C-alpha positions, 0 to 999 in steps of 0.5 A: 133166318136162312143164310146161304152162300152165294158165289160171286165172280170177280175180274179186274182190269190190268191196271187195277182201276176197274173191277167187275162182279157177276153173280153167275156165268150162265144166263137162260132164255125161259121162253116167257122171259130171259135172265137179266145180266146184273152185276156191280163195278168198282170204279176208281173215281180218281183215275176216271176223273171226267171220263165215264164207264160203259158196258157192252154185251157182244155176240161173236159168230165164228165160222172159220178158224183165226189162222184161216183169215187171209187178205183182210177177210175175217171169218167172224162177225161181231154184233153189239147186243146191248150197250149202256153207260154204267158210271155216272149212272143215267136215270133212264138206266136205273133198275131195282137192285137184286138182293145180291147187288144190294149185298155187294154194294153194301160190302164193297162201299161207295165206289160200287156201281150196279149195272143191268143188261136185258138181252133181246129175245132173238139172240142165239144160244152159245154154241161151239163146234168141237174142232179136230185135234189138228185144228188150231185157234178158237172153234167155230161157234157163237160166243158172248162177252161182257166188257166194261171199259173206261172211255170218254164216249161210248164209241171210243176204242176199248183198250185192254189196260182199263177194261174188263172182259168176261165170257158168259153163256146164253142158253135156252131152258124151257120147262117141259110141258105136255107135248105129243109123243114123237112117232114115225112108221114106215112100210116096205113092200117086196116083189113076189110076196104079199103084204108090207113089213111095218117098222114103228118107232115111238119116243116116251116124250118129245123133249129131254134134259141133258143126260136123261135116259130115253125110252125108245119103243120099236114095234115090227109087224112082218106079214111078208115072206122076208126076214128081219135080222138085226136093228141099230138105233142111233142118236144123231146130232145135226149142226147147221152153220147158217152164216153165208153158205150152210154147212151141216155137221152130223154126228152119232152121239150114242148108238146101240146095235143088237140081234136080241129078239131077232131074227123076226121070222116071216109071217109074224107080228107083235114084236115090240121092245123098249131100248134105252139110250142116254145122250151124254157128252162123256163118250164123244167129247173129243169127236170133231164136229160135235156141237157143245154148249160153249167150249169152256171146261169139259166139266161144265160143258154139255151137248148143245141144246136144240135150237128153238126157232120162234116167230120170224127169226132170221136163221142166219142170225142164229149162227148155228142151228142144232137139232137131234133125231133118233135114227133106226135101221133094221137090216133085212135078209139077203137082197131085201135091203134095209128099213130106215126111219128118223124121229126128231126130238129136242134136247134141253140143258140139265134141269135147273134146281129150284123154282124158276121165277121171273126176275121181278118176282125174285127181287120182290118176293119178300124172302128172309134169306140172307147171302154169305158172299163167296168171291171167286176169280173169273177164270173162264177163257175170254173170246179170242179177238177181244182181249187186245182192243176193240172199237165201240159202235159195233153192228147192233142186233136190236134192243 
């Protein structure tokens, strides 16, 4: 029989009467299904008496710093994605236990109560815009938070003393299928010379995992009397803030400029070379305006994934839309200008380990694996604005 260690994250309310356990902090949209948020609460029934325990998942959109809030005008929007009653459990909310939940309940005893959230498929990914060193407060972006709390009703005000708030990340992870290779080309004609110079850029695939090396093929045909002197290749990130007015942040993630193989002389053809670039956070992690997969710790944060817009999704509800392009600039001889083209591609989070199956398949797969639980205090920084108190009955984003 196989025994493996499973990390469990734990956090208690300030008064110690409510403790929440989560099996993970990152939850993925796999296109065909989404990871469920499964956890366990330890409830002090003597303290609760005739009250109840509720849970809420809130997504917060921030499009300005907290210190910019003036005259009661807030630069953030909060939406209740899902709200449930955890204790006493309702029959309609009962769900088959995951193996980890069953193990936790067996370990924690009779006061342990499971809970289960299913996120809507239209919810945005966690994204934050890196602030400059002079900016204070929380950065612009999209954050998720799970809060469990004690109250008489679901819409009662949530108090810090008897609630537990945990920040999580929601990310999109699509397995790479067969997609057409991205390719762009441009022609440039010149006065007093026949023919047109051709610049072509082809990527080896349409979608890359975070940190994966990109092979960028550049081909040039020059039947003209002009000369190409050098080439610059940049990987560009674009982040559109879609709340109210659209603001776009544009950043160079990595770049390469070379004269190797140049100049390309007049009336020559057949130049073709593959350049390798790797879009990673390390080199630019302090750059203001860069979109990241949540601002937590640099060691578990990466470049934001490309936003996947499916169906009739309202762009404003996505908060931040992230896209990537390869930008190629070829500098020509004196007075001939430059040739510039852009090729879009998609960036995914780092490749997940193991076989990714739907939640139902995982629960009932009949595996003989046993879990050895490892408890860890939940230290991820909470979304500012929730840690004091907030009211229930927030705007809903749907079921």
